[in-house]
C-alpha positions in Angstrom: 257.8 -181.1 -195.0 257.5 -177.3 -195.5 254.6 -177.8 -197.9 252.8 -179.9 -195.3 253.4 -177.3 -192.6 252.1 -174.5 -194.8 249.1 -176.6 -195.7 248.2 -177.4 -192.1 248.8 -173.8 -190.9 246.5 -172.2 -193.5 243.3 -170.3 -192.7 239.9 -172.1 -193.0 239.1 -170.2 -196.3 242.3 -171.5 -197.9 241.7 -175.0 -196.7 238.2 -174.9 -198.1 239.6 -173.9 -201.5 242.0 -176.8 -201.4 239.2 -179.2 -200.5 237.3 -178.0 -203.5 240.4 -178.9 -205.6 240.5 -182.3 -204.0 236.8 -182.9 -204.6 237.0 -181.8 -208.3 240.0 -184.1 -208.7 238.1 -187.0 -207.2 235.2 -186.5 -209.6 237.6 -186.2 -212.6 239.4 -189.3 -211.6 236.2 -191.2 -211.3 235.1 -190.1 -214.8 238.5 -191.1 -216.3 238.2 -194.5 -214.7 234.6 -194.9 -215.7 235.7 -194.5 -219.4 238.2 -197.2 -218.8 235.5 -199.5 -217.3 233.2 -198.8 -220.3 236.1 -199.8 -222.6 236.6 -203.0 -220.7 232.9 -203.8 -220.7 232.5 -203.1 -224.4 235.7 -204.0 -226.2 234.0 -204.0 -229.6 232.9 -200.3 -229.3 236.3 -198.6 -229.5 234.9 -195.4 -231.0 232.4 -195.0 -228.1 235.1 -195.5 -225.6 237.4 -192.9 -227.3 234.5 -190.5 -227.4 233.8 -190.9 -223.6 237.5 -190.3 -223.0 237.4 -187.2 -225.1 234.5 -185.8 -223.1 236.6 -186.1 -220.0 238.8 -183.3 -221.3 236.2 -180.8 -220.1 236.3 -181.7 -216.4 240.0 -182.2 -216.6 240.6 -178.7 -217.9 238.1 -177.2 -215.4 239.9 -178.9 -212.5 243.3 -177.8 -213.6 242.0 -174.2 -214.0 240.6 -174.3 -210.5 243.9 -175.7 -209.1 245.8 -172.8 -210.8 243.4 -170.2 -209.4 243.7 -171.6 -205.9 247.5 -171.6 -206.1 247.5 -168.0 -207.2 245.4 -166.9 -204.2 247.3 -168.9 -201.6 248.7 -166.4 -199.1 251.1 -168.9 -197.5 253.2 -169.2 -200.7 253.3 -165.5 -201.7 256.7 -163.8 -201.7 257.2 -161.5 -198.7 260.2 -159.5 -197.5 262.4 -161.5 -195.2 261.6 -165.0 -196.6 264.5 -164.8 -199.0 266.9 -164.4 -196.1 265.9 -167.8 -194.8 266.1 -169.5 -198.2 262.5 -169.1 -199.3 262.9 -167.1 -202.5 260.4 -166.9 -205.4 261.7 -170.2 -206.9 261.3 -172.1 -203.6 257.8 -170.7 -203.0 256.9 -171.7 -206.5 258.0 -175.2 -205.8 256.0 -175.2 -202.6 252.9 -174.1 -204.5 253.4 -176.8 -207.1 253.9 -179.5 -204.4 250.8 -178.3 -202.5 248.8 -178.6 -205.7 250.2 -182.0 -206.4 249.2 -183.2 -202.9 245.6 -182.0 -203.3 245.2 -183.5 -206.7 246.8 -186.8 -205.7 244.5 -187.1 -202.7 241.5 -186.4 -205.0 242.6 -189.0 -207.5 243.0 -191.6 -204.7 239.5 -190.8 -203.4 238.2 -191.3 -207.0 240.0 -194.6 -207.3 238.5 -195.8 -204.0 235.0 -194.8 -205.0 235.5 -196.4 -208.4 236.5 -199.7 -206.7 233.6 -199.4 -204.3 231.0 -198.9 -207.1 232.7 -201.8 -209.0 232.2 -204.1 -206.1 235.9 -204.4 -205.0 235.3 -202.7 -201.6 232.5 -204.2 -199.5 230.8 -203.1 -196.3 229.7 -199.6 -197.5 226.5 -198.3 -199.0 226.0 -198.6 -202.8 228.5 -201.5 -202.9 228.7 -202.8 -206.5 225.9 -200.4 -207.6 227.5 -199.9 -211.0 229.1 -203.3 -211.4 227.7 -203.9 -214.9 228.6 -200.4 -216.1 232.2 -200.5 -214.8 233.0 -204.1 -216.0 233.2 -205.7 -212.6 233.7 -209.2 -214.1 237.0 -208.2 -215.9 240.3 -207.6 -214.3 241.3 -203.9 -214.0 244.6 -203.1 -215.8 246.7 -201.4 -213.2 249.1 -199.5 -215.6 246.2 -198.0 -217.5 244.4 -197.0 -214.3 247.6 -195.5 -212.9 248.2 -193.6 -216.1 244.7 -192.1 -216.2 244.9 -191.1 -212.5 248.3 -189.5 -213.0 247.2 -187.2 -215.8 245.4 -184.7 -213.6 248.1 -184.3 -210.9 250.9 -184.0 -213.4 249.0 -181.5 -215.6 248.0 -179.3 -212.6 251.5 -179.3 -211.1 253.1 -178.3 -214.4 250.5 -175.6 -215.0 251.1 -174.1 -211.5 254.9 -174.3 -211.9 254.8 -172.6 -215.3 252.3 -169.9 -214.2 254.1 -169.1 -210.9 257.6 -169.3 -212.1 259.8 -166.3 -211.1 260.0 -163.5 -213.6 262.2 -160.5 -213.8 259.9 -157.5 -213.7 262.5 -155.3 -215.4 264.1 -157.2 -218.4 267.6 -156.0 -219.1 267.8 -153.5 -222.0 269.6 -154.7 -225.0 272.6 -152.5 -225.5 274.2 -152.7 -229.0 277.7 -154.0 -229.0 280.3 -151.5 -230.0 284.0 -151.9 -230.9 286.6 -149.3 -230.1 290.1 -149.1 -231.4 292.0 -152.3 -232.1 288.8 -154.3 -231.5 288.3 -153.3 -227.9 284.7 -153.8 -226.7 282.8 -150.9 -225.4 284.3 -148.0 -227.2 282.9 -144.5 -227.2 279.5 -143.9 -228.6 280.4 -140.7 -230.5 283.0 -140.1 -233.1 286.4 -139.0 -231.8 288.9 -136.6 -233.3 292.5 -137.4 -233.9 294.5 -137.4 -230.6 291.5 -137.1 -228.4 292.2 -140.5 -226.8 295.3 -139.2 -225.1 294.0 -135.8 -224.1 293.8 -135.3 -220.4 290.3 -135.8 -218.9 288.6 -137.0 -222.1 288.1 -140.6 -220.8 286.5 -139.4 -217.5 282.7 -139.9 -217.1 280.5 -137.1 -218.5 279.0 -136.4 -215.1 282.4 -135.3 -213.7 283.3 -133.0 -216.7 286.8 -131.5 -217.2 286.1 -128.0 -216.1 286.0 -126.4 -219.6 282.9 -124.5 -220.7 282.5 -126.6 -223.8 283.2 -130.0 -222.2 280.7 -132.4 -220.9 279.6 -131.2 -217.5 279.7 -127.5 -218.3 282.2 -126.5 -215.6 280.5 -128.4 -212.8 282.4 -131.1 -211.0 280.7 -134.5 -210.4 277.1 -133.1 -210.4 274.0 -134.2 -212.3 271.4 -132.1 -213.9 268.6 -131.1 -211.6 264.9 -131.5 -212.7 263.1 -128.4 -213.6 259.7 -127.3 -212.3 256.9 -125.9 -214.5 258.3 -122.3 -214.3 261.7 -123.4 -215.5 263.4 -123.0 -212.2 265.4 -126.0 -211.0 263.8 -128.1 -208.3 265.5 -128.6 -204.9 267.8 -131.6 -204.7 265.8 -133.3 -202.0 262.5 -133.0 -203.8 260.8 -136.4 -204.4 260.5 -137.6 -207.9 257.0 -137.3 -209.3 255.4 -140.7 -209.9 254.9 -141.9 -213.5 251.4 -141.2 -214.7 249.1 -144.2 -215.2 248.2 -144.7 -218.8 245.1 -146.5 -220.0 246.2 -149.4 -222.1 242.8 -149.7 -223.7 240.7 -152.8 -224.1 242.5 -156.1 -223.6 243.5 -157.9 -226.8 241.5 -160.9 -227.8 238.0 -159.6 -228.4 238.1 -159.8 -232.2 239.6 -163.3 -232.1 237.0 -164.3 -229.5 234.1 -163.2 -231.7 235.6 -165.0 -234.7 235.9 -168.3 -232.7 232.4 -168.0 -231.3 231.1 -167.6 -234.9 233.2 -170.5 -236.1 231.9 -172.7 -233.2 228.3 -171.9 -234.0 228.9 -172.7 -237.7 230.5 -176.0 -236.7 227.4 -176.9 -234.6 225.2 -176.1 -237.6 226.7 -179.2 -239.3 225.8 -181.4 -236.4 223.2 -183.3 -238.5 226.0 -184.8 -240.7 227.3 -188.4 -240.3 229.4 -187.4 -237.2 227.1 -185.2 -235.0 228.8 -185.9 -231.7 232.2 -184.8 -233.0 230.7 -181.7 -234.6 229.0 -180.8 -231.4 232.2 -181.3 -229.4 234.2 -179.3 -231.8 231.6 -176.5 -232.0 231.4 -176.2 -228.2 235.2 -176.2 -227.9 235.5 -173.3 -230.4 232.6 -171.4 -228.8 234.1 -171.9 -225.3 237.5 -170.8 -226.4 236.0 -167.7 -228.1 234.2 -166.7 -224.9 237.3 -167.1 -222.8 239.3 -164.9 -225.3 236.5 -162.3 -225.4 235.8 -162.3 -221.7 238.4 -159.6 -220.7 237.4 -157.4 -223.6 233.7 -157.6 -222.7 234.5 -156.9 -219.0 236.5 -153.9 -220.0 233.6 -152.8 -222.2 231.2 -153.2 -219.3 233.4 -150.9 -217.2 233.3 -148.3 -219.9 229.6 -148.5 -220.2 229.3 -147.9 -216.5 231.1 -144.6 -217.0 229.1 -143.4 -220.0 227.4 -140.1 -219.8 228.1 -138.0 -216.7 229.1 -140.6 -214.1 229.2 -139.8 -210.4 231.6 -141.1 -207.9 229.8 -144.5 -207.6 229.7 -145.3 -211.3 233.2 -143.9 -211.9 234.7 -146.1 -209.1 232.8 -149.2 -210.3 233.7 -148.7 -213.9 237.4 -148.1 -213.2 237.5 -151.1 -211.0 236.1 -153.3 -213.8 238.5 -151.9 -216.3 241.5 -152.5 -214.0 240.3 -156.1 -213.2 239.2 -157.0 -216.8 242.1 -159.5 -217.4 242.0 -161.0 -214.0 238.2 -161.8 -213.8 237.4 -161.7 -217.5 238.8 -165.1 -218.4 237.1 -167.0 -215.5 233.9 -165.2 -216.4 234.3 -166.3 -220.0 234.7 -169.9 -218.9 231.5 -169.6 -216.7 229.6 -168.2 -219.7 230.8 -171.0 -221.9 229.7 -173.7 -219.4 226.4 -171.9 -218.8 225.6 -171.6 -222.5 226.4 -175.3 -223.0 224.2 -176.2 -220.0 221.3 -174.1 -221.3 221.6 -175.7 -224.7 221.5 -179.2 -223.2 218.6 -178.3 -221.0 216.7 -177.0 -224.0 217.4 -180.3 -225.8 216.6 -182.6 -222.9 213.0 -182.9 -223.9 213.7 -183.4 -227.6 215.6 -186.0 -229.6 218.6 -185.8 -227.4 219.5 -189.0 -225.4 218.8 -189.2 -221.7 221.6 -188.2 -219.4 222.9 -190.8 -217.0 224.7 -190.5 -213.6 228.1 -190.1 -215.2 226.9 -187.2 -217.4 225.4 -185.6 -214.3 228.7 -186.0 -212.5 230.6 -184.5 -215.3 228.3 -181.5 -215.4 228.6 -181.1 -211.7 232.4 -181.2 -211.8 232.6 -178.7 -214.7 230.0 -176.3 -213.4 231.2 -176.4 -209.8 234.9 -176.0 -210.8 234.2 -173.0 -213.1 232.0 -171.3 -210.5 234.6 -171.9 -207.8 237.3 -170.5 -210.1 235.3 -167.3 -210.7 234.8 -166.9 -207.0 238.5 -167.5 -206.4 239.4 -164.9 -209.1 237.2 -162.4 -207.3 239.1 -163.1 -204.0 242.3 -162.6 -205.9 241.1 -159.3 -207.3 240.0 -158.2 -203.8 243.5 -159.0 -202.5 245.2 -156.9 -205.2 242.7 -154.1 -204.6 243.4 -154.0 -200.9 246.0 -151.2 -201.2 243.7 -149.0 -203.3 240.8 -149.6 -200.9 243.0 -148.6 -197.9 244.2 -145.5 -199.8 240.6 -144.5 -200.5 239.6 -144.9 -196.9 242.5 -142.8 -195.8 241.4 -140.1 -198.2 238.0 -140.0 -196.6 235.9 -142.2 -198.8 232.9 -143.7 -197.0 232.8 -147.5 -196.7 229.2 -147.4 -198.0 230.5 -146.0 -201.3 233.0 -148.8 -201.7 230.3 -151.4 -200.9 228.0 -149.8 -203.4 230.7 -149.8 -206.1 231.3 -153.5 -205.5 227.5 -154.2 -205.7 227.3 -152.3 -208.9 230.1 -154.2 -210.4 228.5 -157.5 -209.4 225.2 -156.4 -210.9 226.6 -155.0 -214.2 228.4 -158.2 -215.2 225.3 -160.4 -215.3 223.4 -157.7 -217.1 225.9 -157.8 -219.9 226.9 -161.5 -220.0 223.4 -162.9 -219.3 221.7 -162.1 -222.6 224.9 -163.1 -224.4 224.8 -166.6 -222.8 221.1 -167.0 -223.6 221.7 -166.0 -227.2 224.6 -168.4 -227.7 222.7 -171.2 -226.1 219.7 -170.6 -228.3 221.9 -170.6 -231.5 223.7 -173.7 -230.3 220.4 -175.6 -229.7 218.7 -174.5 -232.9 220.5 -176.9 -235.3 220.2 -179.9 -233.0 216.5 -179.4 -232.3 215.5 -180.0 -235.9 
């Protein structure tokens, strides 16, 4: 009930993102059921049916990734102060996010089932009734357990992914203290070495902050006081002075760029053997390796793009845009890598459409629409998430006197720098992928 109320009370932008998840789930469910219909219509071609089902992994992964991105940016299920007092802690909000994702995916799977039955001829009175009866094996009974299993794959996978990604984490893991044994096996004995008879000496077992009043004892003659921080000149700072914040350190480029380059190279090498006896499997394996490599290399390339923006003698505009890209490299780099992988595959297929490649049917077009639309929506959702996390910094810059035009110019420069770096990379990978298949 709480998940339904939060879903109904969300803003129109949040509802639009949830509708995108529902639409992608409907398309993925229709593709899964169409592979079942092809297997029923051609029981002798088991290999072709298995290959069709394997190709459905791409829209399935794209839809799950979109559902995860939408769940991350949902403001209704974000932990806020005061919610824990009414029983809505991080674990309960994670459960609400998972339940909301399950509702959106189940609704999409149900719509996919209805559209599949309509195209198969089971539902009458609507346009395109029975338009794909021969393709979807309308003359054979539909196995209900198999259809229910295929339709349950997406909601279960998306719900588990959201629950694992949004599970509560302790931001400060407890430090591992070595276990020590004192006299007679007592746990937690003193850390230093004690002399004979020191255990019974008066004041020895007191905390070090209190001291025992002796000049050589811990505490140095002060009673229950702590050491004051010193300033640059060596004088002790006043007791009510605020502690200085910890300096922000640059962690360097995100890890994964070398592995991404290696996987892209391995994928292109696998596609070079597409002319062997199993070309379809070689192409699928090559595109899978290439896409995984681009996803791994996306954060590193985004971080590199931010560094290139700051090369030379950057002004305030380039410095702000470059630092923003470096800070958001991990958040927007992976969705950008997914978009690059899909775009390179699409460019390669477009280059091969006029050659010896087979003609694409309506199901292939639906699969391309689901994958392309889901990845693009995921990138836009990641940009919304980055804007939400950047709201505090933007407000601080405005309070310091930064002009709004400067912030808009930095955002426009970031949006223009990323295609300038990733566009030639996509075209090069697409040309190398289509080269072995065009022979």
